[in-house]
C-alpha positions as MATLAB code, in Angstrom:
seq = 'MASSSSSTLLLLSPLPLSDLSYKPLRPHFPLFLLPHCHESHRRRRCLLTRAKNGRGGGDSAEPPDRLISAVCYLYPFLDGVHFGRFLLAQFPPIQLIIFPFAPAIRLFSASPLNPFLIFLTLYFAVVRNPSSFSRYVRYNTMQAIVLDVLLIFPDLIERFFAPRDGVGLDIVMSIDSTVFLFLLVSMIYGSTTCLLGQVPRLPIVADAADRQVM';
ca = [
     -40.282  131.722  -40.529;
     -37.358  129.401  -41.143;
     -37.823  128.056  -37.564;
     -41.520  127.480  -38.102;
     -40.841  125.576  -41.202;
     -38.346  123.357  -39.552;
     -40.779  122.583  -36.782;
     -43.469  121.586  -39.291;
     -41.103  119.227  -41.106;
     -40.223  117.540  -37.834;
     -43.788  117.098  -36.911;
     -44.666  115.732  -40.391;
     -41.729  113.265  -40.378;
     -42.681  109.644  -40.082;
     -39.610  108.915  -37.996;
     -39.312  109.526  -34.300;
     -37.136  112.477  -33.254;
     -34.497  110.147  -31.839;
     -33.857  108.671  -35.377;
     -33.244  112.145  -36.809;
     -30.016  112.518  -34.804;
     -26.688  112.076  -36.612;
     -25.748  108.601  -37.330;
     -22.598  107.559  -39.118;
     -22.892  106.108  -42.554;
     -22.554  102.413  -42.810;
     -21.738  100.271  -45.859;
     -24.799   98.625  -47.371;
     -23.128   95.597  -48.730;
     -22.801   92.230  -47.008;
     -19.519   91.278  -45.424;
     -19.318   88.091  -47.255;
     -18.382   90.044  -50.375;
     -15.029   90.627  -48.724;
     -13.904   87.062  -47.890;
     -10.184   87.873  -48.190;
     -10.328   90.709  -45.724;
     -12.487   88.884  -43.335;
     -10.230   85.794  -43.492;
      -7.091   87.804  -43.104;
      -8.546   89.601  -40.054;
      -9.692   86.416  -38.537;
      -6.302   84.624  -39.039;
      -4.448   87.751  -37.612;
      -6.708   87.629  -34.439;
      -6.222   84.021  -34.058;
      -2.501   84.391  -34.364;
      -2.355   87.214  -31.794;
      -4.300   85.084  -29.380;
      -2.240   81.881  -29.901;
       1.107   83.831  -29.764;
       0.054   85.609  -26.604;
      -0.962   82.406  -24.961;
       2.252   80.601  -25.933;
       2.767   77.456  -23.813;
       1.739   78.659  -20.530;
      -1.579   80.348  -21.297;
      -0.562   83.688  -19.858;
      -1.619   87.162  -21.089;
       1.696   87.809  -22.974;
       4.749   85.920  -24.260;
       7.299   84.859  -21.613;
      10.519   86.741  -21.312;
      12.697   83.882  -22.706;
      10.378   83.600  -25.744;
      10.525   87.364  -26.379;
      14.362   87.294  -26.346;
      14.796   84.262  -28.609;
      12.246   85.598  -31.041;
      14.078   89.030  -31.024;
      17.523   87.519  -31.685;
      16.117   85.522  -34.698;
      15.577   88.708  -36.613;
      19.360   89.227  -36.614;
      19.710   86.227  -39.105;
      18.410   87.946  -42.267;
      20.106   91.232  -41.429;
      23.463   89.564  -40.943;
      22.988   87.554  -44.122;
      22.051   90.643  -46.189;
      24.240   93.315  -44.623;
      26.488   93.357  -47.749;
      23.605   94.988  -49.605;
      24.347   98.146  -47.625;
      27.896   98.696  -48.987;
      26.814  101.454  -51.353;
      24.638  103.177  -48.916;
      27.284  102.973  -46.086;
      29.881  104.475  -48.573;
      27.580  107.397  -49.361;
      26.340  108.087  -45.873;
      29.080  107.144  -43.315;
      27.003  108.183  -40.231;
      24.823  104.986  -40.788;
      27.856  102.976  -39.983;
      27.272  104.007  -36.286;
      24.071  101.938  -36.337;
      25.953   98.905  -37.793;
      28.982   99.192  -35.494;
      27.500   97.354  -32.472;
      26.796   94.324  -34.747;
      30.403   94.225  -36.102;
      31.454   91.087  -34.006;
      28.380   89.221  -35.071;
      28.861   90.247  -38.687;
      32.469   89.032  -38.511;
      31.501   85.763  -36.905;
      28.610   85.198  -39.337;
      30.908   85.792  -42.311;
      33.699   83.648  -40.975;
      32.599   80.688  -43.025;
      30.457   80.446  -46.087;
      28.610   77.518  -44.529;
      27.466   79.536  -41.529;
      24.299   81.013  -43.197;
      23.255   77.491  -44.341;
      23.919   75.907  -40.920;
      22.036   78.631  -39.131;
      19.105   78.098  -41.537;
      18.990   74.371  -40.824;
      19.251   74.934  -37.159;
      16.567   77.580  -36.933;
      14.136   75.615  -39.284;
      14.477   72.020  -37.891;
      15.464   72.748  -34.236;
      13.012   75.602  -33.657;
      10.288   75.971  -36.254;
       9.609   72.277  -36.511;
      10.022   71.573  -32.779;
       6.690   72.549  -31.140;
       7.467   70.444  -28.185;
      10.260   72.660  -27.295;
       9.203   76.185  -28.481;
       5.983   78.024  -28.292;
       4.250   79.079  -31.338;
       5.305   82.682  -30.766;
       9.022   81.745  -31.064;
       8.297   79.502  -34.019;
       6.340   82.027  -35.889;
       8.897   84.750  -35.469;
      11.740   82.366  -36.381;
       9.839   81.394  -39.549;
       9.139   84.962  -40.451;
      12.993   85.674  -40.275;
      13.685   82.517  -42.317;
      11.234   83.550  -44.990;
      12.823   87.095  -45.181;
      16.179   85.588  -45.659;
      14.934   83.327  -48.362;
      13.672   86.303  -50.229;
      17.328   87.625  -50.385;
      17.857   84.992  -53.166;
      16.310   87.438  -55.684;
      18.491   90.512  -55.167;
      21.545   88.084  -55.038;
      20.528   86.654  -58.509;
      20.266   90.150  -59.832;
      23.780   90.899  -58.698;
      25.210   87.713  -60.129;
      23.554   87.855  -63.615;
      23.477   91.750  -64.002;
      26.650   93.083  -62.646;
      27.152   96.517  -64.448;
      30.345   98.534  -63.637;
      28.980  101.848  -64.650;
      26.050  103.799  -66.209;
      22.321  103.399  -65.566;
      22.670   99.701  -64.746;
      24.953  100.349  -61.842;
      22.580  102.964  -60.506;
      19.832  100.508  -60.680;
      21.765   97.958  -58.828;
      22.761  100.483  -56.243;
      19.152  101.515  -55.596;
      17.989   97.912  -55.423;
      20.774   96.959  -52.908;
      20.225  100.116  -50.713;
      16.455   99.421  -50.696;
      17.006   95.844  -49.693;
      19.417   96.846  -46.948;
      17.147   99.479  -45.467;
      14.359   97.043  -45.508;
      16.415   94.493  -43.616;
      17.545   97.028  -41.152;
      14.032   98.296  -40.413;
      12.635   94.681  -40.307;
      15.370   93.741  -37.694;
      14.604   96.854  -35.569;
      10.859   96.539  -35.800;
      10.769   92.769  -35.406;
      13.219   92.686  -32.483;
      11.668   95.671  -30.583;
       8.041   94.234  -31.033;
       9.191   90.863  -29.687;
      10.891   92.427  -26.674;
       7.636   94.110  -25.922;
       5.812   90.831  -26.155;
       3.735   91.727  -29.205;
       3.552   89.954  -32.589;
       5.388   91.659  -35.502;
       3.747   91.366  -38.824;
       6.441   92.093  -41.626;
       4.914   92.938  -45.087;
       5.323   90.163  -47.712;
       6.566   87.414  -45.315;
       3.963   87.453  -42.460;
       1.214   85.450  -44.148;
       3.795   82.988  -45.521;
       5.337   82.437  -42.064;
       1.908   81.951  -40.528;
       0.967   79.291  -42.983;
       4.176   77.350  -42.338;
       3.734   77.244  -38.506;
       0.957   74.997  -37.156;
];
């Protein structure tokens, strides 16, 4: 009886049988209501295309461009490695990850002018030098620079709010450890992605870097 009712409904349906098959639901609002998402997707797709093309128009970034871009992500990590002092004291095994970078850390910290000199070199000699470096290199370099500039905020917190104990110290320790882990993950992700010839997109800084690189 149920089968007969189903057949009757199908015969009376104004739609062809092919239209009664399962179709995924689709949104019934126009895409222009989401300009921000559309613009972000378009800009990301454009960036991927230009970054892959580089200077030579190949299918991926050239090996020298990959290497230079990967090394640039060391800059914010070396400049902010001191934020990990609390975390490294609590979890000594993490020091094994930092140990290979010990020579670079000592060289970077040898002079208080080194961070500023490296900043000037990366910005003016790389980012603002499209005739010598591809957009892939300049974008990744700018992304590393923006990430380093953001370290000003946790530095200010340490300078103006320097509690020695209590809840204030716990908050500072949490902030420093979070900043350090973010820098470490950003360095690993950014460098690895560049070595693979892909375009890393770091949260917070990616869009800012994209706007700065023409």
